N, C-alpha and C positions, 0 to 999 in steps of 0.2 A: 411570705419564705419564697417562689421565686425568683422578688429580688435580690431579697440573699443571696441565693442560686445562679444571677442571674450578674447582678455586681463582680461574684466569685469567678469565670466565666468572663465575663470583664477583663481582669486581675492577672487569669492568667492566660490568658489568649495574648494580652501586654506583655509577660512577660515574656513568651514565648517568642512572639516579637524581636524584641530587641534583643534573646539569643540570633537568632538565624540570618538579619542582618547582618553580624557580626562575626557572626560560624560565615554565611559567604566573603563575605571582605579580604577574611584573615586568609581563606581557600584563595582566591582568585589573585591575594598580594604574594602566597608563597607563589601562585605560576610567574609572575614578575617579573619578582626574584631570580628562580631556575631558569628559565627564556633569558633574561640579564645576564645570568654569569652561562649560558650555552653560547651566547651573543659574544662574550668577550669584554664581560665589564668589569669579574676581577683585574684583566691584563691590562689594559685600557681603560680602565678608573677605574681604582681600587678602594679611594675616600667613598666615595657613587654610590656602592659594593655596602663595603664596610657599617655606612650611615643604616642601609635599606634592613641588611640582613643582623644587623643588635636594632632594628625596631623592628623584626621584626621579631626574636626576642624574647621580648617585654609582647608584644601584644602574645606572643603565647603564650608567657606569665599572663600578664591584664585575663585570657582567656580562664586557663586556668580558676583562676581565684575570681570566675564572673562578672566581671569589669567588664561589662562588653561593651560600655558605649564608649572605653578608653585603650580598651583588642582595637574597634571599629575603628578613631582613630589616630594608632601607630598602625596598622595596616594596610589605613590612606596613607601614610607618609613614608612609610617603607613603598610601596607600589609607586610614590613617582620618584625616591631616589633608585630604583630598579630603572625607571621609561632612561631620566636622564644616566644613567650607569649601560643600558641598550643603545639611550643614542651615543651617546660620549662611544667606544667602540663600536657603533657601522662609523662615523662617522674618519676615526683611527683610520676601521679599518679602511674605506674610500681614500682615506689623504695617501696610504703604502701604498693599492691600488698605483693609486695615477703619479705616485713616485718613477715608480718601476714603468711606467710606461713609459715619462718622460726618462724616464736613464733605457729605455729600449729606441725609442723615437730619433737621440743623441745616439748611442752609438749608428742608426741605421744612415744620422745626416753620416757621419763620418764615415761609415765605410763608402755611398755612397759618394765622399768627398776621394775620394784615393778612391776608387774605381776611376773617376772623371781628369781626375789628374794623371791617372797610370793609363789613355788612352788619347790624351794630347800631346805626349811623350815625344 
């Protein structure tokens, strides 16, 4: 009798441990997708953001179907896509800021040259 109870508890623990990591993985991945969107992923990396959102939707469906292994795999893929989207967005924003800075430097140089030309006349 004890062996049967122990086996039953082992199976219950095994099933609940499969659910918990998938639930956590889906939650972490959803946060990654949200962070990427806030960082500008939708604007600067729309392909990656769409992939991340689609995989999150599939992961949620897998969770509802209690296919925790598939849900975890899809959530991991969604998280990777979201991180790529966030990195691309951050890179694009940094490049945009660098270009703006270069434009400001060019304008300052032109003004300095004009000022030097006017003082030498």
